C-alpha positions in Angstrom: 93.0 76.7 113.0 94.5 78.7 115.7 91.7 80.0 117.9 93.2 82.9 120.9 91.7 84.1 123.7 91.3 87.7 125.2 88.8 90.1 127.0 88.3 94.0 125.7 89.4 96.2 128.6 86.9 99.0 130.5 88.8 101.5 127.7 87.6 99.7 124.6 91.2 98.0 124.4 91.6 94.5 122.7 95.0 93.2 123.5 96.2 90.2 120.9 97.5 87.6 122.3 101.1 87.1 121.3 100.0 83.5 119.7 97.9 85.4 117.3 100.3 87.9 116.6 103.3 85.4 116.0 100.9 83.2 113.2 99.3 86.9 111.5 103.0 87.7 111.4 101.8 91.2 112.9 105.0 93.4 115.3 104.5 95.8 117.4 102.9 99.5 115.6 102.0 97.6 112.4 98.3 98.1 111.0 95.4 96.2 110.9 92.2 96.5 109.4 88.5 95.6 111.3 86.3 93.6 109.4 82.4 92.9 110.6 81.3 89.8 108.4 78.0 87.5 110.0 78.4 89.3 112.8 81.9 88.1 113.6 84.8 90.6 114.3 87.6 90.0 111.8 91.0 91.3 111.9 93.1 91.6 108.6 96.9 92.5 108.5 96.9 95.9 106.0 99.6 95.3 104.1 97.8 91.7 104.0 94.7 93.5 102.5 96.2 95.9 100.4 98.1 92.3 98.5 94.6 91.1 98.1 93.5 94.0 96.8 96.1 94.1 95.1 95.7 90.4 92.9 91.8 91.2 92.9 92.8 94.2 90.6 95.5 92.9 88.6 93.3 90.4 86.7 91.4 94.0 85.3 95.2 95.3 84.4 96.5 95.4 80.8 99.5 93.7 80.7 102.2 95.6 79.8 103.0 98.1 82.5 102.2 101.7 82.2 105.5 102.9 81.9 106.2 101.4 78.5 102.4 102.5 77.8 103.1 105.4 78.5 106.8 105.7 76.5 105.2 104.3 73.7 102.9 106.9 73.3 106.0 110.0 73.5 108.1 107.7 70.6 104.2 107.7 68.3 104.0 111.1 68.7 107.9 112.5 68.6 107.8 110.2 65.1 104.4 112.0 63.5 105.7 115.5 65.1 
């Protein structure tokens, strides 16, 4: 576990210390998501959150790709005509 200390400035800005940015793989201009859970502020790299969401959805998706299914439907339509 890495712990970094910082302050909130008058204008509400929060500076994430270099060690924490490096640990999260964050660079200048990267998008992050802030979430409040159980009274704690948590910061997630947006790309990590997207990967996590894809993993959650993946288990509900069919194993075949959508493109493959659409092509199969088109072939069937061509045979029926």
